[in-house]
C-alpha positions, 0 to 999 in steps of 0.5 A: 814348231821345231823347238831347236836343232838338237845337237848344237842346242845340247852342246850350247847348254852343256857349255852353259851349264858347266860355266854356271857350275864353276861360278857357283861353288857356295850352296844357298840354303832354303832355295824354293822347292822345285827341280832343275829337270834333266841335265843340261836342258833342264825343263826347257822342252816342257816350258816351250811345249806348253806354249806350242800347245796353247797353254803356257800357264800349264807348265807353271800351274802343274808345278804350283800344284806339285810343290804346293807353292806360289814360288818354285825353282826350275831351269829354263833356257839354260838358266837357273830360274825362280818363277813367282806366281800371282799378284803378290809375285808381280807386285814384288818384281815390279816394285823392286825393279832396279833395287833387287831385280832388273829386267832380263831377257834370254840371250836370244832376245839380247843378241837380236835386239842389240843395245836398246831400251830392253837391254838397258838397266838403271839410269840408262834405261830410265833416260831412254824411257823418258825420251821415248815416253815424251813421244807417246804423250797424250797430245801426240796420241790425240793427234794420231787418232785421225791418222789411225782412222784414215789408215784403217779405213783405207786398209778395210777398203783395199783388203776386206771390201768385196771379199767373201773370205780372208785369213784374218791373222796375216791380213791384220798383221799387214795392217798393224805393220803398215800403221807402225811404219807410217806412225813411227817412221813416216814410211808409205812405200809399199815395197819397203814395207813389204820387205821389212814385214818379210824380215820381221816374220822370220825375226819373230820366230827366233826371238825366244829360242836357244841362241845357236848361230849355225845354219838351219836354226831359227836363231840363225835365220832370225839374226840374218833377218835382223841384220837385213832390217838394220840395213834398211833402217840405217838408210832411213835414219841417214836420210832423215838426218839429212832432211832434218838438217835441211828443214825438210822434215819436222822433229815431231813428225814421227818417232824416228825424227824424235829420237834423232833430234832430241837428246836426254836430260843432259842434251846427249843425243842417242847414238845412231846404232841405238836409234836403229835398235830402238826402232827395230824393237818398237816396230816389233813390239808395236805391231805383233801384240796388236795383231794377236789381240785383234785376231783374238777379239774377232774370234771371241766376238764371233763366239759370243753373240750376246757380247757382240750385240752390246759391242756393236750397239755402242759402236753404232751409237758413236757412228750415228753421232758422226757426220758422213765421212767424219773421222773419229776424235779422241773424245769418241774413244772415251765413249767406248767403255763397254768395248774396252771392257770386252778387249780387256777380258779378251786380253785376260783370257788370252794374254798378248804376251806370256810374261817376261823375265828379271834377274836378281841383282842381290841375294834376297828372300821371298816367301821365306826362300833364298833367291841367289844373286844372278838367278833369273826370275819369271812372272807370267801374265797367263797364270796371273789372269787364270788365278781363281782367287782374282777371277772366279769362274776363270774360264768364263768370259765375263767383261763385267769384271772390268766395270767400276774400279776393275780387277785388283792391283797386279792381277791384270798385267797384259802390259806388265807393270812398274817402271818397265810397263809397256810404253805403247799401252795407250797407243795400243788402246787407240789402235784397237778401238779405232780398228774395231769401230770401223770393222764392226760398223762395216762387216759381218763375219763368221769363223771358218773353223770354230775349233781352230787352235791358238798357240804361243809362238811366242805370242798367241796366233791361230794355227790356220791364220783364222780364216773368216767368212765376210759379208758387208754390213748395210750402211 
């Protein structure tokens, strides 16, 4: 992975560092231990390198050990940053959202996403989240199960059946993107879906990077891709608005209609540019994490035959209870308890997102240290999930960790937590369980390269795309 184009990156970071130095003239006592690293670039290269090596937790674990502290300071992506580790750090950040801290993303994310839920805070963020959550309600999710089942069956017939070998990552990415386009925007045109998918592939590569908008950089290419996505979405929103006015579309048929037709608690409608930005954000979030999780589940199940045996036994029992050709129901998913425990352990072993960032709204103290207003903070799902205090034998796959009441609060955070918890948690659960039910009942598979490396870029992906050998399972 080319982390950055060096010359423009250094210029950008130099300007940023000088600006911050001029703004910060008052020393803050009792800062956390740590180092800001090299002048200008800080410890950014080490931070990004650990992700590229597939061990994002290493950057943090090494410094926790060095400073003998669950909180330390560093400089990452051009920002003075404090990293809070473990369940206690997660609890502090999640429970102080909007009070002492607010969601923050690197400049690259904010510039690419534009004005939408991920870039808002306070009352505006709560209002947007409430509107979006009203679409992801239990009734809507129950209705979506059979649609997801139909789309999944069609995908497996078209792209898996009759194949001796395929690349799991790219094939799954196509499926999850198709599904997001259909459920969120009712798009079924394969050419439009293909164009959007190509743009999103480029867009993703520049999301977490230095925002240097010059030709040749990943950010420049990502920004061009985001502009192309917005152009396509703008046409769709205008067309859907017209269809709603003519009663040719329903306000509840998908997320796009929902955002166009419904206002906030005061009746104010969301501006078109924000509808487009939110659709971009949700399309991005709604398929990439699912792709990464599915491909990792396929990898782990192939490596753990004793787990796979129990997994398929549960899914076969559910399949046996269905009439021939009958689709899954919401009630069927509630019976997949062991399967969800396995999925949860996969997400613990390889978190679908490495974590996220906050910004200090005020000076505050944590563990006796001063965190200055304006400084950035980071919590890590990868580090949390590898904490031996929460998970003994942390590197051993053990799905029984999720039986009963499961892990302690704030120790299992693949979807974040607090007011900023991922909107699509239950949607992801439905999508994953439905796909895996159909996959394990239809196919045997094995890994072409059992030692294939997994990297974070920015989500976990197999470097070779996880090629697998396939064989249809007897009915």
